[in-house]
N, C-alpha and C positions, 0 to 999 in steps of 0.2 A: 558384700565384701566380708570375708571372714577375717578374724584377727591375724591369722598367719599371712594372709594376702597383704594386709596393711604393712606388716613387718617386711615382707619380701619386696613390696613396692618401694618402701623407703630405702631399702638396701640397694635395689636396682638403680635408683636415682642418686644414691650417695647422700641422702638426707638424714640428718639426725632428727630426733623428736622435736627439739627446739626449733630447728629450721622449718619443719613441717608446721609447727604451731604458728610461726610467723606467717607462713604462706596462707594458712587457713583462717587465722584469727581465733583458733581454738587453743585452749591451754595445753601445754605439754603434759600436764598431769592427766588430763582427759584422754589424750592420745595414748599415753602409756597404759591407762586403765583399759581402754578398748583393745589394745594389743594383748593385754593379759586376760581378755575374755569377758570383761564387764559389759553390761548393757549400756547403750547410749541412745539418745533421741535419734529418730530417723533423720532429722534435719542435720544433725552433727555428722552422721555417717555419710550422708549425701554430700555435704560440703567437703569432707576429706576426700571422698572418692572423686568428685569433680576436679579438685585441685591436682590429684595424682594423675588423672586422665589427661588433664590439660598439659601436664609435664611430660606426657608420653607413655604412660602406663596403660596396658590393656589387661583387664581382669579376665581370667579364664575360669569358667565354672567347673565344678567337679565333673570329671569325665571318665570316672573309673579309676583314675590315678590321683584323685584329690584336686582341690582348687589350686590355682596358680596365678602367676602374672608373667607378662613379658613386656618388653619395650617396643613401641611402634617403630617401624623402620624409618630412619631419617632420610629424607629426600635431599639429594645434593643441590 
């Protein structure tokens, strides 16, 4: 997960940094630092990614146009 993907995923879900912090148990400051490109423990990145994926985010790897995210289709 790239920093830009974290920002995009939060935006797609309509989550603020503090809301994501509450979901993950990771401090808002840590999430902000990751979004700004700072390194983090792999376990921290994994926890954030899992929370976002559980909320419906699909991470798209770089495919020539850069990395991205999209939301999983909601089944009726």
